[in-house]
Residue, then its C-alpha position, 0 to 999 in steps of 0.5 A: m233517853n240518850q242514845f249513842d254508838i261507839i264504832d271501832e274502826v281500828g280495833y282499839k283494845s279497850y274503850d268501855f270506860l267511855e260509856e260512863i263518861l258520856k252518860f255522866t256528861l249527859k246527865k250533868l248537863a241535863v241533855k235528854n233524847a240526844c243521838f250521836s256516834v263516836i267513831l274511833t279511826s285511823d289517821e288516814v281517815i281523819k286526815e281525809l275528813n279534815t281536808k274535805y271538811r276544813g281544808i287542812s291537809k293533816t291528821t288531827d286528834v278529833l273531829s266533830f260534825a254537829l248536825n244541828d250546830g248546837v241548836h236544840l230542836t223541838s223534835p222528840i230526838n235531838m240528833l247531835g252528829d258524830i265524833y271522829i277520834s284518830v286512835p294513833v294521835m290519841i296514843k301519841q298525845a297520851k304518851d307525849y302529855q303523860t296522861g295515859e290513854v284512858r284520860e286522853l281518850s276520855f278527854l277527846t271524846l268529851h271534847g268532841l261531845l261539847h262540840l256537838l252540844g254547841y260548845n266551842h273555843e273560838t274566843k278566849e272566854d269560850e275556850e276558858a268556859m269549855f276547858k273549865l267544864q271539860k276538866e270539871i267533868l274528868d276531875e269528878k269522874k276521877i279520870 
């Protein structure tokens, strides 16, 4: 059984839909016994994390901290890690891209989860595969 927590540090208005997208993605990718957190946070917190762990002193939309870097362990529980999402950046991007907050927050959460599962966009091929999967999942869920 997969377990995840959504931790709202900033009092964002509504994110109930994230549970459905996370469960759908985990089932689609046949992920079992995964444990992770999604943290909705402020620009200040995400900037601090970005500076500390990536050496980039600016805010960003989403950061994923994978505990096992995509390697599937033989333990009964697969501890994936944490996904941090800047709510202010998400809201700005939703306006800029004209996607709406539900789609943008779903996209960032899904993007972070795929990173925890070992997907990346370091090469053009990896990027195409990851973004194709993201689009496929969001389209299937009609988000």
